[in-house]
N, C-alpha and C positions, 0 to 999 in steps of 0.2 A: 502493497497500499505506500501511496506517495507519502511521504514526513511533511510533505508542503502541501498541503491542503489547497483546495481553491475556500479564503475567508471573503467572504460578504461586505462588503461595505456601503453606510450613506452619507453623502457629505455635504456639508452646508456650511457658507460664511467663506470667511476669509482671511485670512495673519497667522500666525503660530498655532498650527496643528494643535487642537488637543483631543486625543485620543483617548474612548472611552467603549471599555467591555463590563455587562452585563454579567446577572448572575446565574444560577444553575436554575435552566427552564425554561430562560429568558430569551431576547433577541435584543439586535437594534434598537425595535421599535419602544425597548421602555424607557429608551433615554428622550426619545422624540419631544416633549415639552420640553425637558432642561435644554438642547439642542436651540431651540426656537431663540431661547434669552440668549444663548453663550457665542452662539453663532454670528453676535455682533461685533464681536471683537476677539474672535478667534476662527480658524476651517477647523470645525466640528466632525470627525469622523465617528462614525458609529459602526463597532465592526457587529457584527457574529461570530463568539467563538466556533472554534471546531462542533464538529458535531451537534452545532445548535442554529435554529435558524435555515438558512440559504447556504452555508457552511459546508463543504466536507467530512469529510469524517479523518481520526486519525484510528491508525493500527489499534494504540494504548493512552485513555484521556490522562495520564500524567501533567503537574503541572510545568514539568519541564518542555515534552513535548508541544504542548499548548501555544507554551511562551514562545518557542523555536515558528515554531508555524506563524507566529501573528509577528512574529519578529523578519523573518522573513518577506512575508506580503508588504510591510513598511518599505523594507527596503528596495523588496520591485515596485516599491510607488514615487521611490524617490524621497524617502522622510527620514532624514538622517536627524531631526531635532525634535522635538513637540513636550504638552505636557502629555501627562499620563491619566487617568482615572478608571479608576475599577471597583466594582460593588459582587459583596459575597466570593463567588467565586472568581467570577472576573478581577476581584481583590488579590487573592492568591496569585492569578497567572499576569496580574501587575506588578507584584509583589515579585515575582520569580525574574521574569522583565528586566524590573531594575537590576536585582539582582545581577546578571547577566546580558547588559544591551549589549554590547561588543562596540560595533561606530555608533549606536541609536543614544543621541545625546536624550534624558533627559529630566529637562528644564525643573517640573515641578510634577509631586504624586499627590494624588488622592486617590483614597483608600476609605470604601466605605460598608460602615457596620462590619466586619471581619478583621483577625488578627490571625498573625502569623503562624500558624499554631494548629492541633490536630484537634478537631473536636468529632466527639463521639457518634457513631452514628444516629440518625435523626427521623432520616428521609428513605428508610424502607419500607414504610409506610404508606407514602405514596407510591415511589415505584411499584410496591404490590395492586395498587389501584389499577395503576394506568395501566400495568402489564393485566392485567385483568379485565380491562373490559374491551368487551366484542365492538371493536370499529366495522368490521364488517356489518352488523346487524343496526346499529343505532342511526336512526331516522333524520335526526336534528339535532345541535347546540345544547338544546334543552333536553332532551331522554339524554345526552352526553351529563351533562349539571346532573340528572336526577338520580341516575346512575352513581355517581362519586360521592354522594353526598352519605353511604353507609360507611364511607371507609375515612373520608379528608371530610372532618365537621367544618373549618371554616368556612364560610361563603368567600371570603376575599383570594384564599389557597385556591380554592376550586378555578372562580374567575381567571385568576390569574393563569392559572395551566393552561384552562380552555383558550387563552386569546392565541397557544399555537395550534389549536386545532383547526386545519383546514379541510377543503374538498379535492382532490386532485382533479384531473383531467376528465377521467374517467367516472367523477360523482362519490369516489370509494374517501372517506373519512381517514387523516394523519395525521402524524404529531409534526410536528414541525423539527423537533431536535430527536437526537438517534437513539431512541428510550433504552434499545437494547445495549448499547456501547455505554449509556450512561448507569443502569443498571450494572453492566457487566463491573465497569470501572470505577463506583462509585467507594468501593475501598482505598482508590488511589486519591479522590478526591477530600477525604477527612483528614489523610495527611496535611502536614505543615509544609512552606513552599521550602526547596531544599535550595539553598542559596549559604555563601560561607561569606562572601565580600561584606561590607558594611557599607549599606546604600547613604550614597551621598544627597544626594538631593532633597530637598526642602518636601516634608510630607506632612500630609495633612490626613489626622483619620475622624473619621465620622461618625459618631454612634448613635444610633435609635434610642429617645430615650426610654422607651419602654423596653426594646429587645437586649437578650442576655448574649449576642454575638461577642459582642466587645465588651471590656469594663475594667476598671481599675485593676484588677490584677493582673492584667496584657499592659500592663504600662510598662513595666519594665523588661521583660522581655524585648518589645519594644523599642526600646532605650538602647537594648543591646547590638541590636543588626539593622539600628535607622542612625543617623548622625544627627538631622536634623527633624525630628516629630514634633509635630503638635497639635490637638486633642479640641474637639468642638464635639457636645452635645447638644442635639434638637430634640426639646424637648415634645413629649406626646405623642410618640412615630417609633413603630416598632422596627420591623429590621428593613424596611423600603421607603428610609425617610425621603430621599428622590420624589416619592409618590405620593405621599400623603403629606407633606409638606413642601410642595416645589419652590417656592417663592423664598422661606429662607434658606431654602436647599440649594438655589444658585443664588442667593445673595451670599450666600458662606464661600460658595468656593470663587465667586466671583470676587473674593473682598483678598482672600489668599492667594490665587493667582496673578493678580493685579500689584500686590504691595510687597516690600521691602520687608526680608525675613523676620520676626518676632517667634522666638520659639513660648509655648506656655510650656508649665511644668505639671498641670492635671489634667484631667481632664476636666474642663468647666460647661454647665448647660446653657446651651442658649438660649434663651425664653422668643 
């Protein structure tokens, strides 16, 4: 299998590139509304990660292989300097990229609600429910939503997943993500990014106030890997602060990207 699969991108705006990587089960569309604001200042490049959206598959979905695929894509597009943002799974891929960027100069890095560590398995029920959903039998999206209720109680999560359900040219329902690959390689996705070089780029970690993905216990390990970390919290949000409070999220990102570095020493609530 090609170690450098096709990577789908959506590009808007002009200026220094800002590359955005979505999270697990997502695609480039997850940051469409954020891009509408940031494209006034940057060339916003939203990518589909390997095995997601319209991008191609990988033989194995590790952070190293995904990071190399994205770096190869950017090099092919002639991008040698950019800001980089990643949410959740995309945040781990972004950290892996920053730790082994090669010729790519990452000016500033934004990591959304994820830390550079191992996470205990917590998506198995979702993966199982998706694998058991009989795509060849459902009649419409509402039918799929109804069948998922028994296994996925959170309506927001169901809605997020169903954004990736589509009809192919023959009228059959399909997932835009490679469900089999994600289920097979889920243990690799749980792991911490594997980099040994301390990341020099100024880095902003954004925590969803109600999320447990990123917390005070992560600060010391982060400072071991990142030379210039900053921490902000967006109150009243969960694991998707960019979707729950897009105006606050966008303002925070723009302030960080456009300002001179000032290091914060703790996770600070952002009201």
